[in-house]
PDB file of N, CA, C, O and CB in Angstrom:
ATOM      1  N   MET A   1      53.730 -16.244  -8.863  1.00  0.00           N
ATOM      2  CA  MET A   1      53.305 -17.493  -9.399  1.00  0.00           C
ATOM      3  C   MET A   1      52.669 -18.433  -7.560  1.00  0.00           C
ATOM      4  O   MET A   1      52.567 -19.622  -7.259  1.00  0.00           O
ATOM      5  CB  MET A   1      55.040 -18.347 -10.467  1.00  0.00           C
ATOM      6  N   GLN A   2      52.470 -17.497  -6.994  1.00  0.00           N
ATOM      7  CA  GLN A   2      52.014 -18.068  -5.640  1.00  0.00           C
ATOM      8  C   GLN A   2      51.589 -19.977  -6.005  1.00  0.00           C
ATOM      9  O   GLN A   2      51.603 -20.259  -7.203  1.00  0.00           O
ATOM     10  CB  GLN A   2      50.357 -16.928  -5.039  1.00  0.00           C
ATOM     11  N   GLY A   3      51.392 -20.650  -5.436  1.00  0.00           N
ATOM     12  CA  GLY A   3      51.169 -22.401  -4.718  1.00  0.00           C
ATOM     13  C   GLY A   3      51.774 -22.806  -6.386  1.00  0.00           C
ATOM     14  O   GLY A   3      50.828 -23.201  -7.068  1.00  0.00           O
ATOM     15  N   THR A   4      52.830 -22.797  -7.004  1.00  0.00           N
ATOM     16  CA  THR A   4      53.564 -23.353  -8.101  1.00  0.00           C
ATOM     17  C   THR A   4      54.966 -23.646  -8.223  1.00  0.00           C
ATOM     18  O   THR A   4      55.694 -22.912  -7.555  1.00  0.00           O
ATOM     19  CB  THR A   4      53.371 -22.667  -8.986  1.00  0.00           C
ATOM     20  N   LEU A   5      55.483 -24.470  -8.858  1.00  0.00           N
ATOM     21  CA  LEU A   5      56.829 -25.515  -8.606  1.00  0.00           C
ATOM     22  C   LEU A   5      57.040 -25.178  -9.853  1.00  0.00           C
ATOM     23  O   LEU A   5      56.287 -25.445 -10.790  1.00  0.00           O
ATOM     24  CB  LEU A   5      56.769 -27.300  -8.182  1.00  0.00           C
ATOM     25  N   PHE A   6      58.821 -24.141  -9.956  1.00  0.00           N
ATOM     26  CA  PHE A   6      58.991 -24.344 -11.348  1.00  0.00           C
ATOM     27  C   PHE A   6      57.931 -24.317 -12.281  1.00  0.00           C
ATOM     28  O   PHE A   6      57.974 -25.215 -13.122  1.00  0.00           O
ATOM     29  CB  PHE A   6      59.527 -25.426 -11.511  1.00  0.00           C
ATOM     30  N   GLY A   7      57.083 -23.599 -12.346  1.00  0.00           N
ATOM     31  CA  GLY A   7      55.506 -23.557 -13.242  1.00  0.00           C
ATOM     32  C   GLY A   7      54.887 -24.355 -12.916  1.00  0.00           C
ATOM     33  O   GLY A   7      53.885 -24.156 -13.604  1.00  0.00           O
ATOM     34  N   TYR A   8      54.708 -25.099 -12.403  1.00  0.00           N
ATOM     35  CA  TYR A   8      53.620 -26.475 -12.466  1.00  0.00           C
ATOM     36  C   TYR A   8      52.683 -26.531 -10.872  1.00  0.00           C
ATOM     37  O   TYR A   8      52.950 -26.228  -9.709  1.00  0.00           O
ATOM     38  CB  TYR A   8      54.790 -28.272 -12.648  1.00  0.00           C
ATOM     39  N   THR A   9      51.786 -26.951 -11.409  1.00  0.00           N
ATOM     40  CA  THR A   9      50.572 -26.255  -9.548  1.00  0.00           C
ATOM     41  C   THR A   9      51.385 -27.691  -9.384  1.00  0.00           C
ATOM     42  O   THR A   9      52.225 -28.374  -9.970  1.00  0.00           O
ATOM     43  CB  THR A   9      47.819 -26.081  -9.265  1.00  0.00           C
ATOM     44  N   GLU A  10      50.481 -27.684  -8.069  1.00  0.00           N
ATOM     45  CA  GLU A  10      50.624 -29.058  -6.964  1.00  0.00           C
ATOM     46  C   GLU A  10      50.179 -30.359  -7.909  1.00  0.00           C
ATOM     47  O   GLU A  10      50.978 -31.247  -8.206  1.00  0.00           O
ATOM     48  CB  GLU A  10      49.353 -28.928  -5.360  1.00  0.00           C
ATOM     49  N   ALA A  11      48.770 -30.339  -8.341  1.00  0.00           N
ATOM     50  CA  ALA A  11      48.518 -31.467  -8.811  1.00  0.00           C
ATOM     51  C   ALA A  11      49.251 -32.087  -9.903  1.00  0.00           C
ATOM     52  O   ALA A  11      49.690 -33.224 -10.075  1.00  0.00           O
ATOM     53  CB  ALA A  11      47.430 -31.411  -9.060  1.00  0.00           C
ATOM     54  N   GLN A  12      49.258 -31.135 -10.519  1.00  0.00           N
ATOM     55  CA  GLN A  12      50.392 -31.564 -11.494  1.00  0.00           C
ATOM     56  C   GLN A  12      51.569 -32.114 -11.607  1.00  0.00           C
ATOM     57  O   GLN A  12      52.010 -32.828 -12.508  1.00  0.00           O
ATOM     58  CB  GLN A  12      50.684 -30.916 -11.917  1.00  0.00           C
ATOM     59  N   VAL A  13      52.292 -31.562 -10.173  1.00  0.00           N
ATOM     60  CA  VAL A  13      53.120 -32.403  -9.813  1.00  0.00           C
ATOM     61  C   VAL A  13      53.050 -33.727  -8.884  1.00  0.00           C
ATOM     62  O   VAL A  13      53.982 -34.530  -8.852  1.00  0.00           O
ATOM     63  CB  VAL A  13      53.806 -31.702  -9.439  1.00  0.00           C
ATOM     64  N   ALA A  14      52.017 -33.864  -8.227  1.00  0.00           N
ATOM     65  CA  ALA A  14      51.674 -35.369  -7.470  1.00  0.00           C
ATOM     66  C   ALA A  14      51.255 -35.947  -8.788  1.00  0.00           C
ATOM     67  O   ALA A  14      51.332 -37.173  -8.714  1.00  0.00           O
ATOM     68  CB  ALA A  14      50.296 -35.462  -6.075  1.00  0.00           C
ATOM     69  N   GLU A  15      50.792 -35.499 -10.105  1.00  0.00           N
ATOM     70  CA  GLU A  15      50.271 -37.033 -10.779  1.00  0.00           C
ATOM     71  C   GLU A  15      51.877 -36.871 -11.779  1.00  0.00           C
ATOM     72  O   GLU A  15      52.446 -37.617 -12.575  1.00  0.00           O
ATOM     73  CB  GLU A  15      48.149 -37.058 -12.007  1.00  0.00           C
ATOM     74  N   PHE A  16      52.005 -36.273 -11.536  1.00  0.00           N
ATOM     75  CA  PHE A  16      54.229 -36.822 -12.609  1.00  0.00           C
ATOM     76  C   PHE A  16      54.755 -37.690 -10.937  1.00  0.00           C
ATOM     77  O   PHE A  16      55.363 -38.757 -11.022  1.00  0.00           O
ATOM     78  CB  PHE A  16      56.285 -34.170 -13.166  1.00  0.00           C
ATOM     79  N   GLY A  17      54.666 -37.523 -10.550  1.00  0.00           N
ATOM     80  CA  GLY A  17      55.674 -37.976  -9.486  1.00  0.00           C
ATOM     81  C   GLY A  17      55.420 -39.608  -8.810  1.00  0.00           C
ATOM     82  O   GLY A  17      56.136 -40.473  -8.304  1.00  0.00           O
ATOM     83  N   ALA A  18      53.633 -39.400  -9.211  1.00  0.00           N
ATOM     84  CA  ALA A  18      53.013 -40.498  -8.942  1.00  0.00           C
ATOM     85  C   ALA A  18      53.243 -41.779  -9.794  1.00  0.00           C
ATOM     86  O   ALA A  18      53.299 -42.932  -9.368  1.00  0.00           O
ATOM     87  CB  ALA A  18      51.791 -40.158  -8.938  1.00  0.00           C
ATOM     88  N   THR A  19      53.348 -41.414 -10.899  1.00  0.00           N
ATOM     89  CA  THR A  19      53.318 -41.701 -12.201  1.00  0.00           C
ATOM     90  C   THR A  19      54.497 -42.296 -12.346  1.00  0.00           C
ATOM     91  O   THR A  19      54.546 -43.524 -12.265  1.00  0.00           O
ATOM     92  CB  THR A  19      53.090 -40.644 -13.070  1.00  0.00           C
ATOM     93  N   ALA A  20      55.967 -41.342 -12.648  1.00  0.00           N
ATOM     94  CA  ALA A  20      57.282 -41.688 -12.556  1.00  0.00           C
ATOM     95  C   ALA A  20      57.521 -41.882 -11.359  1.00  0.00           C
ATOM     96  O   ALA A  20      58.450 -41.075 -11.313  1.00  0.00           O
ATOM     97  CB  ALA A  20      58.131 -40.876 -13.052  1.00  0.00           C
ATOM     98  N   GLY A  21      57.476 -42.222 -10.471  1.00  0.00           N
ATOM     99  CA  GLY A  21      57.946 -43.089  -9.157  1.00  0.00           C
ATOM    100  C   GLY A  21      57.320 -44.155  -9.159  1.00  0.00           C
ATOM    101  O   GLY A  21      58.063 -45.128  -9.025  1.00  0.00           O
ATOM    102  N   ILE A  22      56.042 -44.435  -9.274  1.00  0.00           N
ATOM    103  CA  ILE A  22      55.654 -46.102  -9.439  1.00  0.00           C
ATOM    104  C   ILE A  22      56.147 -46.672 -10.211  1.00  0.00           C
ATOM    105  O   ILE A  22      56.272 -47.875  -9.982  1.00  0.00           O
ATOM    106  CB  ILE A  22      54.474 -46.518  -9.723  1.00  0.00           C
ATOM    107  N   GLY A  23      56.656 -46.157 -11.453  1.00  0.00           N
ATOM    108  CA  GLY A  23      56.718 -46.410 -12.579  1.00  0.00           C
ATOM    109  C   GLY A  23      58.676 -47.004 -12.441  1.00  0.00           C
ATOM    110  O   GLY A  23      59.274 -47.846 -13.112  1.00  0.00           O
ATOM    111  N   VAL A  24      58.974 -46.466 -11.741  1.00  0.00           N
ATOM    112  CA  VAL A  24      60.265 -46.689 -11.600  1.00  0.00           C
ATOM    113  C   VAL A  24      60.471 -47.596 -10.096  1.00  0.00           C
ATOM    114  O   VAL A  24      61.611 -47.805  -9.680  1.00  0.00           O
ATOM    115  CB  VAL A  24      61.009 -45.212 -11.678  1.00  0.00           C
ATOM    116  N   LEU A  25      59.482 -48.003  -9.489  1.00  0.00           N
ATOM    117  CA  LEU A  25      59.485 -48.964  -8.145  1.00  0.00           C
ATOM    118  C   LEU A  25      59.333 -50.267  -8.894  1.00  0.00           C
ATOM    119  O   LEU A  25      59.950 -51.312  -8.688  1.00  0.00           O
ATOM    120  CB  LEU A  25      58.130 -48.687  -6.890  1.00  0.00           C
ATOM    121  N   ILE A  26      58.548 -50.061  -9.659  1.00  0.00           N
ATOM    122  CA  ILE A  26      58.644 -51.046 -10.979  1.00  0.00           C
ATOM    123  C   ILE A  26      59.040 -51.507 -11.269  1.00  0.00           C
ATOM    124  O   ILE A  26      59.026 -52.706 -10.990  1.00  0.00           O
ATOM    125  CB  ILE A  26      58.673 -51.067 -11.774  1.00  0.00           C
ATOM    126  N   LEU A  27      59.926 -50.836 -12.293  1.00  0.00           N
ATOM    127  CA  LEU A  27      61.242 -51.265 -12.371  1.00  0.00           C
ATOM    128  C   LEU A  27      62.007 -52.243 -11.463  1.00  0.00           C
ATOM    129  O   LEU A  27      62.064 -53.459 -11.644  1.00  0.00           O
ATOM    130  CB  LEU A  27      61.848 -50.249 -12.348  1.00  0.00           C
ATOM    131  N   PHE A  28      62.573 -51.575 -10.487  1.00  0.00           N
ATOM    132  CA  PHE A  28      62.899 -51.877  -9.263  1.00  0.00           C
ATOM    133  C   PHE A  28      62.551 -53.519  -8.800  1.00  0.00           C
ATOM    134  O   PHE A  28      63.256 -54.521  -8.680  1.00  0.00           O
ATOM    135  CB  PHE A  28      62.183 -50.824  -8.444  1.00  0.00           C
ATOM    136  N   MET A  29      61.139 -53.247  -8.615  1.00  0.00           N
ATOM    137  CA  MET A  29      60.609 -55.058  -8.643  1.00  0.00           C
ATOM    138  C   MET A  29      60.673 -55.513  -9.193  1.00  0.00           C
ATOM    139  O   MET A  29      60.392 -56.644  -8.796  1.00  0.00           O
ATOM    140  CB  MET A  29      59.701 -55.670  -8.570  1.00  0.00           C
ATOM    141  N   LEU A  30      60.956 -55.498 -10.311  1.00  0.00           N
ATOM    142  CA  LEU A  30      61.678 -56.399 -11.850  1.00  0.00           C
ATOM    143  C   LEU A  30      62.880 -56.660 -11.494  1.00  0.00           C
ATOM    144  O   LEU A  30      63.150 -57.856 -11.385  1.00  0.00           O
ATOM    145  CB  LEU A  30      61.859 -55.540 -13.438  1.00  0.00           C
ATOM    146  N   PHE A  31      63.703 -55.899 -11.275  1.00  0.00           N
ATOM    147  CA  PHE A  31      64.776 -56.296 -10.982  1.00  0.00           C
ATOM    148  C   PHE A  31      64.723 -57.137  -9.628  1.00  0.00           C
ATOM    149  O   PHE A  31      65.254 -58.219  -9.878  1.00  0.00           O
ATOM    150  CB  PHE A  31      65.584 -55.211 -11.009  1.00  0.00           C
ATOM    151  N   ILE A  32      64.368 -57.102  -8.495  1.00  0.00           N
ATOM    152  CA  ILE A  32      63.908 -58.034  -7.950  1.00  0.00           C
ATOM    153  C   ILE A  32      63.962 -59.242  -7.913  1.00  0.00           C
ATOM    154  O   ILE A  32      64.780 -60.037  -7.451  1.00  0.00           O
ATOM    155  CB  ILE A  32      63.253 -57.936  -8.013  1.00  0.00           C
ATOM    156  N   ILE A  33      62.361 -59.403  -8.809  1.00  0.00           N
ATOM    157  CA  ILE A  33      62.330 -60.387  -8.840  1.00  0.00           C
ATOM    158  C   ILE A  33      63.321 -61.435 -10.248  1.00  0.00           C
ATOM    159  O   ILE A  33      63.229 -62.661 -10.178  1.00  0.00           O
ATOM    160  CB  ILE A  33      60.988 -60.337  -8.683  1.00  0.00           C
ATOM    161  N   GLY A  34      64.027 -60.914 -11.194  1.00  0.00           N
ATOM    162  CA  GLY A  34      65.103 -61.440 -11.744  1.00  0.00           C
ATOM    163  C   GLY A  34      66.118 -62.258 -11.211  1.00  0.00           C
ATOM    164  O   GLY A  34      66.570 -63.379 -11.443  1.00  0.00           O
ATOM    165  N   ASN A  35      66.388 -61.098 -10.216  1.00  0.00           N
ATOM    166  CA  ASN A  35      67.420 -61.251  -8.952  1.00  0.00           C
ATOM    167  C   ASN A  35      67.441 -62.649  -7.936  1.00  0.00           C
ATOM    168  O   ASN A  35      68.471 -63.207  -7.556  1.00  0.00           O
ATOM    169  CB  ASN A  35      67.057 -59.985  -7.944  1.00  0.00           C
ATOM    170  N   LEU A  36      65.944 -63.094  -7.575  1.00  0.00           N
ATOM    171  CA  LEU A  36      65.082 -64.218  -7.063  1.00  0.00           C
ATOM    172  C   LEU A  36      65.090 -65.289  -7.997  1.00  0.00           C
ATOM    173  O   LEU A  36      65.167 -66.472  -7.664  1.00  0.00           O
ATOM    174  CB  LEU A  36      63.655 -63.811  -6.811  1.00  0.00           C
ATOM    175  N   ALA A  37      65.041 -65.039  -8.709  1.00  0.00           N
ATOM    176  CA  ALA A  37      65.426 -66.376 -10.189  1.00  0.00           C
ATOM    177  C   ALA A  37      66.480 -66.531 -10.565  1.00  0.00           C
ATOM    178  O   ALA A  37      66.506 -67.434 -11.401  1.00  0.00           O
ATOM    179  CB  ALA A  37      64.916 -66.226 -11.613  1.00  0.00           C
ATOM    180  N   TYR A  38      67.401 -66.109 -10.378  1.00  0.00           N
ATOM    181  CA  TYR A  38      68.663 -66.277 -10.554  1.00  0.00           C
ATOM    182  C   TYR A  38      69.510 -66.794  -9.179  1.00  0.00           C
ATOM    183  O   TYR A  38      70.373 -67.599  -9.528  1.00  0.00           O
ATOM    184  CB  TYR A  38      69.110 -64.994 -11.100  1.00  0.00           C
ATOM    185  N   ARG A  39      69.510 -66.634  -8.169  1.00  0.00           N
ATOM    186  CA  ARG A  39      69.652 -66.988  -6.779  1.00  0.00           C
ATOM    187  C   ARG A  39      68.765 -68.214  -6.025  1.00  0.00           C
ATOM    188  O   ARG A  39      68.920 -68.913  -5.024  1.00  0.00           O
ATOM    189  CB  ARG A  39      69.376 -65.745  -6.112  1.00  0.00           C
ATOM    190  N   SER A  40      67.779 -68.076  -7.050  1.00  0.00           N
ATOM    191  CA  SER A  40      67.215 -69.310  -6.288  1.00  0.00           C
ATOM    192  C   SER A  40      67.189 -70.923  -7.984  1.00  0.00           C
ATOM    193  O   SER A  40      66.630 -71.991  -8.231  1.00  0.00           O
ATOM    194  CB  SER A  40      64.971 -68.569  -5.450  1.00  0.00           C
ATOM    195  N   ASN A  41      68.091 -70.080  -8.536  1.00  0.00           N
ATOM    196  CA  ASN A  41      68.395 -71.335 -10.119  1.00  0.00           C
ATOM    197  C   ASN A  41      67.416 -71.885  -9.877  1.00  0.00           C
ATOM    198  O   ASN A  41      67.327 -72.919  -9.215  1.00  0.00           O
ATOM    199  CB  ASN A  41      69.780 -72.610 -10.335  1.00  0.00           C
ATOM    200  N   ALA A  42      66.208 -71.054 -10.560  1.00  0.00           N
ATOM    201  CA  ALA A  42      64.470 -71.261 -10.905  1.00  0.00           C
ATOM    202  C   ALA A  42      65.248 -71.900 -12.410  1.00  0.00           C
ATOM    203  O   ALA A  42      65.591 -73.047 -12.124  1.00  0.00           O
ATOM    204  CB  ALA A  42      63.009 -69.351 -11.028  1.00  0.00           C
ATOM    205  N   GLY A  43      65.508 -71.698 -13.371  1.00  0.00           N
ATOM    206  CA  GLY A  43      65.788 -72.258 -14.473  1.00  0.00           C
ATOM    207  C   GLY A  43      64.977 -71.678 -15.501  1.00  0.00           C
ATOM    208  O   GLY A  43      64.840 -70.527 -15.087  1.00  0.00           O
ATOM    209  N   ARG A  44      64.225 -71.775 -16.807  1.00  0.00           N
ATOM    210  CA  ARG A  44      63.463 -70.993 -17.490  1.00  0.00           C
ATOM    211  C   ARG A  44      61.771 -71.059 -16.636  1.00  0.00           C
ATOM    212  O   ARG A  44      61.054 -70.314 -15.968  1.00  0.00           O
ATOM    213  CB  ARG A  44      63.582 -71.565 -19.140  1.00  0.00           C
ATOM    214  N   VAL A  45      61.765 -72.048 -17.026  1.00  0.00           N
ATOM    215  CA  VAL A  45      60.343 -72.215 -16.344  1.00  0.00           C
ATOM    216  C   VAL A  45      59.467 -71.518 -14.906  1.00  0.00           C
ATOM    217  O   VAL A  45      58.327 -71.070 -14.782  1.00  0.00           O
ATOM    218  CB  VAL A  45      60.425 -73.530 -16.073  1.00  0.00           C
ATOM    219  N   GLY A  46      60.736 -71.705 -13.853  1.00  0.00           N
ATOM    220  CA  GLY A  46      60.857 -71.167 -12.965  1.00  0.00           C
ATOM    221  C   GLY A  46      60.750 -69.408 -12.993  1.00  0.00           C
ATOM    222  O   GLY A  46      60.271 -68.653 -12.147  1.00  0.00           O
ATOM    223  N   THR A  47      61.269 -69.166 -14.051  1.00  0.00           N
ATOM    224  CA  THR A  47      61.661 -67.654 -13.944  1.00  0.00           C
ATOM    225  C   THR A  47      60.342 -67.154 -14.644  1.00  0.00           C
ATOM    226  O   THR A  47      60.046 -65.960 -14.609  1.00  0.00           O
ATOM    227  CB  THR A  47      63.244 -67.144 -14.780  1.00  0.00           C
ATOM    228  N   PHE A  48      59.468 -68.189 -15.350  1.00  0.00           N
ATOM    229  CA  PHE A  48      58.986 -67.354 -16.205  1.00  0.00           C
ATOM    230  C   PHE A  48      58.024 -67.157 -14.814  1.00  0.00           C
ATOM    231  O   PHE A  48      57.717 -66.152 -14.174  1.00  0.00           O
ATOM    232  CB  PHE A  48      58.457 -67.857 -17.856  1.00  0.00           C
ATOM    233  N   ALA A  49      57.739 -68.405 -14.675  1.00  0.00           N
ATOM    234  CA  ALA A  49      56.586 -68.524 -13.051  1.00  0.00           C
ATOM    235  C   ALA A  49      56.150 -67.193 -12.393  1.00  0.00           C
ATOM    236  O   ALA A  49      55.141 -66.489 -12.359  1.00  0.00           O
ATOM    237  CB  ALA A  49      57.472 -69.339 -11.559  1.00  0.00           C
ATOM    238  N   LEU A  50      57.878 -67.196 -11.698  1.00  0.00           N
ATOM    239  CA  LEU A  50      58.125 -65.893 -10.851  1.00  0.00           C
ATOM    240  C   LEU A  50      57.327 -64.498 -11.749  1.00  0.00           C
ATOM    241  O   LEU A  50      56.277 -63.935 -11.436  1.00  0.00           O
ATOM    242  CB  LEU A  50      60.067 -65.642 -10.692  1.00  0.00           C
ATOM    243  N   TYR A  51      58.000 -64.281 -12.628  1.00  0.00           N
ATOM    244  CA  TYR A  51      57.766 -63.466 -13.364  1.00  0.00           C
ATOM    245  C   TYR A  51      56.373 -62.985 -13.611  1.00  0.00           C
ATOM    246  O   TYR A  51      56.000 -61.847 -13.328  1.00  0.00           O
ATOM    247  CB  TYR A  51      58.297 -63.826 -14.244  1.00  0.00           C
ATOM    248  N   PHE A  52      55.425 -64.147 -14.295  1.00  0.00           N
ATOM    249  CA  PHE A  52      54.285 -63.999 -14.224  1.00  0.00           C
ATOM    250  C   PHE A  52      53.296 -63.700 -12.956  1.00  0.00           C
ATOM    251  O   PHE A  52      52.485 -62.774 -12.940  1.00  0.00           O
ATOM    252  CB  PHE A  52      54.074 -64.879 -14.757  1.00  0.00           C
ATOM    253  N   VAL A  53      53.484 -64.577 -11.962  1.00  0.00           N
ATOM    254  CA  VAL A  53      52.945 -64.452 -10.879  1.00  0.00           C
ATOM    255  C   VAL A  53      53.329 -63.413 -10.207  1.00  0.00           C
ATOM    256  O   VAL A  53      52.325 -62.856  -9.764  1.00  0.00           O
ATOM    257  CB  VAL A  53      53.038 -65.397 -10.273  1.00  0.00           C
ATOM    258  N   LEU A  54      54.326 -62.847  -9.894  1.00  0.00           N
ATOM    259  CA  LEU A  54      54.731 -61.933  -8.925  1.00  0.00           C
ATOM    260  C   LEU A  54      54.439 -60.059  -9.501  1.00  0.00           C
ATOM    261  O   LEU A  54      54.329 -59.050  -8.805  1.00  0.00           O
ATOM    262  CB  LEU A  54      56.484 -62.397  -8.661  1.00  0.00           C
ATOM    263  N   ALA A  55      54.378 -60.269 -11.459  1.00  0.00           N
ATOM    264  CA  ALA A  55      54.848 -58.953 -11.673  1.00  0.00           C
ATOM    265  C   ALA A  55      52.934 -58.739 -12.441  1.00  0.00           C
ATOM    266  O   ALA A  55      52.397 -57.664 -12.706  1.00  0.00           O
ATOM    267  CB  ALA A  55      56.713 -58.771 -12.908  1.00  0.00           C
ATOM    268  N   PHE A  56      52.277 -60.260 -12.627  1.00  0.00           N
ATOM    269  CA  PHE A  56      51.013 -59.745 -12.715  1.00  0.00           C
ATOM    270  C   PHE A  56      50.251 -58.534 -12.185  1.00  0.00           C
ATOM    271  O   PHE A  56      49.450 -57.878 -12.851  1.00  0.00           O
ATOM    272  CB  PHE A  56      50.486 -60.536 -12.387  1.00  0.00           C
ATOM    273  N   GLY A  57      50.667 -58.256 -10.619  1.00  0.00           N
ATOM    274  CA  GLY A  57      50.017 -56.953  -9.929  1.00  0.00           C
ATOM    275  C   GLY A  57      50.019 -55.967 -10.957  1.00  0.00           C
ATOM    276  O   GLY A  57      49.044 -55.508 -11.552  1.00  0.00           O
ATOM    277  N   MET A  58      51.645 -55.598 -11.146  1.00  0.00           N
ATOM    278  CA  MET A  58      51.915 -54.436 -11.919  1.00  0.00           C
ATOM    279  C   MET A  58      50.993 -54.234 -12.762  1.00  0.00           C
ATOM    280  O   MET A  58      50.677 -53.062 -12.969  1.00  0.00           O
ATOM    281  CB  MET A  58      53.048 -54.433 -12.559  1.00  0.00           C
ATOM    282  N   LEU A  59      50.302 -55.306 -13.484  1.00  0.00           N
ATOM    283  CA  LEU A  59      49.902 -55.374 -14.912  1.00  0.00           C
ATOM    284  C   LEU A  59      48.530 -54.351 -14.526  1.00  0.00           C
ATOM    285  O   LEU A  59      47.805 -53.974 -15.447  1.00  0.00           O
ATOM    286  CB  LEU A  59      49.582 -57.196 -15.638  1.00  0.00           C
ATOM    287  N   GLY A  60      48.299 -54.020 -13.363  1.00  0.00           N
ATOM    288  CA  GLY A  60      46.687 -53.261 -13.118  1.00  0.00           C
ATOM    289  C   GLY A  60      46.858 -51.506 -13.258  1.00  0.00           C
ATOM    290  O   GLY A  60      46.204 -50.623 -13.813  1.00  0.00           O
ATOM    291  N   PHE A  61      48.186 -51.555 -12.384  1.00  0.00           N
ATOM    292  CA  PHE A  61      48.450 -50.373 -12.256  1.00  0.00           C
ATOM    293  C   PHE A  61      49.337 -49.346 -14.287  1.00  0.00           C
ATOM    294  O   PHE A  61      49.542 -48.146 -14.466  1.00  0.00           O
ATOM    295  CB  PHE A  61      49.594 -50.634 -10.632  1.00  0.00           C
ATOM    296  N   VAL A  62      49.567 -50.469 -15.231  1.00  0.00           N
ATOM    297  CA  VAL A  62      50.059 -49.952 -16.339  1.00  0.00           C
ATOM    298  C   VAL A  62      48.759 -49.813 -17.212  1.00  0.00           C
ATOM    299  O   VAL A  62      48.584 -48.906 -18.026  1.00  0.00           O
ATOM    300  CB  VAL A  62      51.214 -50.825 -16.928  1.00  0.00           C
ATOM    301  N   SER A  63      47.556 -51.182 -16.846  1.00  0.00           N
ATOM    302  CA  SER A  63      46.602 -50.603 -17.177  1.00  0.00           C
ATOM    303  C   SER A  63      45.996 -49.595 -17.207  1.00  0.00           C
ATOM    304  O   SER A  63      45.615 -49.119 -18.276  1.00  0.00           O
ATOM    305  CB  SER A  63      46.204 -50.920 -16.995  1.00  0.00           C
ATOM    306  N   LYS A  64      45.738 -48.977 -15.931  1.00  0.00           N
ATOM    307  CA  LYS A  64      45.020 -48.025 -15.423  1.00  0.00           C
ATOM    308  C   LYS A  64      45.579 -46.957 -16.070  1.00  0.00           C
ATOM    309  O   LYS A  64      44.964 -45.891 -16.097  1.00  0.00           O
ATOM    310  CB  LYS A  64      44.986 -47.956 -14.028  1.00  0.00           C
ATOM    311  N   ILE A  65      46.957 -47.106 -16.749  1.00  0.00           N
ATOM    312  CA  ILE A  65      47.409 -45.725 -17.134  1.00  0.00           C
ATOM    313  C   ILE A  65      47.015 -45.352 -18.697  1.00  0.00           C
ATOM    314  O   ILE A  65      46.808 -44.229 -19.156  1.00  0.00           O
ATOM    315  CB  ILE A  65      49.054 -45.642 -16.924  1.00  0.00           C
ATOM    316  N   LEU A  66      46.975 -46.521 -19.323  1.00  0.00           N
ATOM    317  CA  LEU A  66      46.587 -46.471 -20.524  1.00  0.00           C
ATOM    318  C   LEU A  66      45.691 -46.532 -20.869  1.00  0.00           C
ATOM    319  O   LEU A  66      45.587 -46.355 -22.083  1.00  0.00           O
ATOM    320  CB  LEU A  66      46.904 -46.958 -21.060  1.00  0.00           C
ATOM    321  N   ILE A  67      44.330 -46.840 -20.023  1.00  0.00           N
ATOM    322  CA  ILE A  67      42.783 -46.581 -20.045  1.00  0.00           C
ATOM    323  C   ILE A  67      42.688 -45.546 -20.071  1.00  0.00           C
ATOM    324  O   ILE A  67      42.262 -44.964 -21.068  1.00  0.00           O
ATOM    325  CB  ILE A  67      41.947 -46.971 -19.124  1.00  0.00           C
ATOM    326  N   GLN A  68      43.142 -44.788 -18.708  1.00  0.00           N
ATOM    327  CA  GLN A  68      43.011 -43.074 -18.661  1.00  0.00           C
ATOM    328  C   GLN A  68      43.612 -41.975 -19.920  1.00  0.00           C
ATOM    329  O   GLN A  68      43.218 -40.908 -20.392  1.00  0.00           O
ATOM    330  CB  GLN A  68      43.899 -42.614 -17.269  1.00  0.00           C
ATOM    331  N   HIS A  69      44.848 -42.943 -20.167  1.00  0.00           N
ATOM    332  CA  HIS A  69      45.029 -42.452 -21.521  1.00  0.00           C
ATOM    333  C   HIS A  69      44.397 -42.393 -23.158  1.00  0.00           C
ATOM    334  O   HIS A  69      44.326 -41.501 -24.004  1.00  0.00           O
ATOM    335  CB  HIS A  69      45.895 -42.876 -21.593  1.00  0.00           C
ATOM    336  N   ILE A  70      43.928 -44.053 -23.101  1.00  0.00           N
ATOM    337  CA  ILE A  70      42.739 -43.542 -24.298  1.00  0.00           C
ATOM    338  C   ILE A  70      41.544 -43.137 -24.388  1.00  0.00           C
ATOM    339  O   ILE A  70      41.127 -42.676 -25.451  1.00  0.00           O
ATOM    340  CB  ILE A  70      42.454 -44.241 -25.005  1.00  0.00           C
ATOM    341  N   TRP A  71      40.799 -43.231 -23.328  1.00  0.00           N
ATOM    342  CA  TRP A  71      39.902 -42.550 -22.910  1.00  0.00           C
ATOM    343  C   TRP A  71      39.655 -41.389 -22.645  1.00  0.00           C
ATOM    344  O   TRP A  71      38.512 -40.975 -22.839  1.00  0.00           O
ATOM    345  CB  TRP A  71      39.703 -42.869 -22.306  1.00  0.00           C
ATOM    346  N   ASN A  72      40.909 -40.322 -21.997  1.00  0.00           N
ATOM    347  CA  ASN A  72      40.787 -39.243 -21.671  1.00  0.00           C
ATOM    348  C   ASN A  72      40.092 -38.983 -20.333  1.00  0.00           C
ATOM    349  O   ASN A  72      39.487 -37.939 -20.090  1.00  0.00           O
ATOM    350  CB  ASN A  72      40.301 -38.734 -22.629  1.00  0.00           C
ATOM    351  N   LEU A  73      40.237 -40.138 -19.375  1.00  0.00           N
ATOM    352  CA  LEU A  73      39.679 -39.688 -18.353  1.00  0.00           C
ATOM    353  C   LEU A  73      40.194 -38.815 -17.595  1.00  0.00           C
ATOM    354  O   LEU A  73      39.581 -38.420 -16.603  1.00  0.00           O
ATOM    355  CB  LEU A  73      39.406 -40.458 -17.764  1.00  0.00           C
TER     356      LEU A  73
END
């Protein structure tokens, strides 16, 4: 089993690491946005604005995963 890690190829490990690692970072960034809204006393509209604007970039990564899964790319 040369070139494998616990029976997985390097490409499989890298794909899982990228997907799971970035997913964990997204969750952490959502926590940071919530903490920022709480500490700044943003209120409901301000909290919504923070989540909408700052989390909008994460939507691209999630969309990419869904498109790849649906269209089998």
